[in-house]
C-alpha positions as CSV (number, residue, x, y, z in Angstrom):
1,M,-111.0,34.3,19.9
2,V,-109.3,31.6,21.9
3,I,-106.2,32.7,23.4
4,S,-103.6,29.9,24.7
5,T,-101.7,30.8,27.9
6,K,-98.8,28.3,26.6
7,S,-95.8,28.9,24.5
8,V,-95.8,27.5,21.0
9,W,-92.3,26.2,22.4
10,D,-94.0,24.7,25.4
11,E,-96.5,22.8,23.0
12,V,-93.3,21.3,20.7
13,A,-90.9,20.6,23.6
14,E,-91.7,17.0,23.8
15,E,-91.6,16.4,20.1
16,L,-88.1,18.2,19.7
17,S,-86.8,16.7,22.8
18,D,-85.7,13.6,20.9
19,G,-83.8,16.0,18.3
20,S,-86.8,15.7,15.5
21,V,-87.6,18.5,13.1
22,I,-91.2,19.4,12.8
23,E,-92.4,20.1,9.2
24,Y,-95.5,22.0,8.2
25,E,-96.5,22.4,4.5
26,N,-98.6,25.9,4.9
27,A,-97.9,27.5,8.1
28,T,-98.4,31.3,8.9
29,I,-95.8,32.3,11.4
30,Y,-97.0,35.4,13.5
31,G,-94.5,38.1,15.2
32,D,-97.5,39.8,17.4
33,F,-100.4,38.6,19.3
34,E,-103.0,40.8,17.3
35,Q,-101.8,38.9,14.3
36,D,-101.1,42.1,12.5
37,Q,-97.2,41.2,11.5
38,I,-96.8,38.6,9.2
39,L,-93.4,37.0,9.5
40,H,-93.8,34.0,7.0
41,Q,-96.7,31.8,5.6
42,G,-95.9,28.5,3.4
43,S,-94.0,25.8,4.3
44,I,-91.9,25.8,7.4
45,R,-89.0,23.6,9.7
46,I,-88.8,23.8,13.2
47,L,-85.3,22.7,14.4
48,P,-84.5,21.3,17.5
49,N,-83.3,23.9,19.0
50,G,-86.1,26.3,18.4
51,W,-85.3,28.0,15.3
52,V,-87.4,27.8,12.2
53,A,-85.9,27.4,9.1
54,L,-87.8,29.0,5.6
55,P,-87.6,27.6,2.4
56,T,-85.4,30.5,1.7
57,G,-82.9,29.5,3.9
58,R,-83.4,32.2,6.4
59,L,-83.7,31.1,10.3
60,L,-86.2,32.8,12.4
61,S,-85.4,33.1,15.9
62,P,-87.8,31.7,18.7
63,E,-87.7,35.1,20.4
64,A,-89.2,36.6,16.9
65,V,-91.7,34.2,16.5
66,H,-95.2,35.2,18.5
67,H,-96.8,32.2,17.7
68,I,-97.6,29.7,14.7
69,D,-100.7,28.6,12.8
70,P,-100.2,25.4,11.3
C-alpha cells in the first residue's frame, strides 16, 4: 500500500486557488486512514473553500474527510 504524506487539500490547493470547482464522476471519500469508514461513493464536487458537495445537496467538511480516491 502506498501512503501519501501530503494532505489531499495540499494536492488540490493550486487548482482551487483560482476559485474553480473540481468535479469527479466516480470518487470514494474516506473518513479514516484504514479506509473502513466510507463517507460517500459517486460523483462529488470539491468547492474552492475545501468543502465537498454531494449530489444530495449535503456538504462534507474538510476536517471530516481523510482522503478522496478519484
